[in-house]
N, C-alpha and C positions, 0 to 999 in steps of 0.2 A: 164274552170270552174272557177267561181269566189270564193273568200274566204268565202263568206256567204254560198253558197251551200255546199262547202267542210266541213265547220264547222257543218252544219246541218246533213250531212251524218255521221260524226264522232259521233255526239250526238246520232243519231238513232242507229248506230251500237253498241255504248257503252250501250245504254238503252236495246237493244235486248239481248246483252250478259248478262246483269244484270238479266233480266227476266229468261233467260235460266238457269243461275246459281241457282237462287232462286227456280225455279220449279224443277231443278235437285236435289237440296238439299231436297225439299219436297218429291220427289220420293224416294230418299235414306232413308229419315227418315221413310216414309211409309213402305218401304221394310224392314227396321230394325224392326219396330213395328210388322209387319206381321211375320217376322222370330221369334221374341220373343214370340208372341202368339202361333205360331206353336210349338215351343220348350216347352212352358208351357203346351200345350195340350198333348204332348208326355210324359212328365215327370209326374208320378203320385204324388199327394200331400201326405203329411205324414198321413192324415186321411184315405186315401183310399189305402195306401200301404199295401202289404201283411205283416203278422206278421214276425218279425225277427227270432223268434224261436218257437219251439213247445210249450213252456210254456205260450206264450201269447194267442194263439188261435185266431180264426176269429169269429166275431159275426154278427148276422142278424140285420136288422133294428129293431127299437123299435116297438112293437105291443101293442094294448090297448084292454082290455076286460072290459066291464061295465055290471052291473046287476041292476035290479030294477030302471030303468030310471036314471042311474048314481048315485044311492045311495052308491054304492061301486064300486071300480075299481082297476085294476092292469095294470101297464105299464111294459112290460118285453121284454127281448131279450134272444136269445139262442146263446151260444158260444161253439165252437168245437175246439179241438186240436188233432193232430195226431202225433204219434211217431211210425213209422213202422206199425205193425198190431194193435197196441194199440190205441184205440180211446176213448177220454173222452169228456164229455159235461157238461155244467153248465147253470144255469139261473141267470140273474141279473134282479131285479124287484123293483118297487116302488108300494106301496099299499096305497090306500086312502079310507076313509070313509067320505062321503059328507053329510050324513043326521043324525041328532040327533034323532034316532028312537029306541034306545035300542039295535040295531044290530051292529055287527062289521064285517069288511071285513075279510074273511078267504080265504087263498090261499093254495091250495094243489099243491105241485110240486113233480115231479118224473122224474128220468132219467132212460134210458134203450135203448132198440133197438127194432125196428120192423123188424122181419125176417120172410119172407114168410107169412105175414099177422098175425103173432103171436107177442104179446108184451112180451118182456123179461125185467123185471124191475130190476134195480140194486140198487136203492136208492129212498127214499121218505121222505117228511117232510111237516108239516103244518106250516103256518105263519099267524098271525092275526094282525090287526091294527084297533084301535077304536077311534083315535083322529081326530075329525072333523076339527080341526084348520089347519092341514097341513098333507101332505103325509108322509109316513114312510121314514126313511133314506134308502139308497141303500142296498138292501139285495142281497148278493152274495152267492149262494148255495155251491160254491166250486166245484172242479172237481170230477166227478164220471164216472165210466165205462158206455159206451153207445154212441149212435149216435143221440139220440132224447131226448127232454124234453117235459113233459106234464105239463100244467099249467091250473088249474081249480079254479074258483072263486065262492064264495057264500057269501051272507050276512046272518049271523047267530046271534041268540040271544046271547048276551054276558053277 
């Protein structure tokens, strides 16, 4: 074998090792990224984590009710907490009045339980909002006995 051919083989061998190392590091990086993604999928985020204590409660997704072609509306969610046999519920809501028509948005909220098709109410309250420029601040009804929240919306003369 002459020196020229030997030198070519060394270069090719070295070049092949370089490519193998690079592709091997790409595979290792890809595997590390895949492992990180799998770990992130298995670990719940803070937003979806279960409440740390019974005082925090767990809430539903936000729901929206509108009346009179969105002249008035309410965006609300229901939260529940449990402590042994004691169950409490509350509503959190935003109210808006979108039309300058002499009416205000009125929201009736009640807490209680549906047992065997019968509604047992433990608390109720009316809230109203008539400022067309922006929605109400967050209304938190506070914790009351029950498993369920009723939210009813009307546009009434104010």
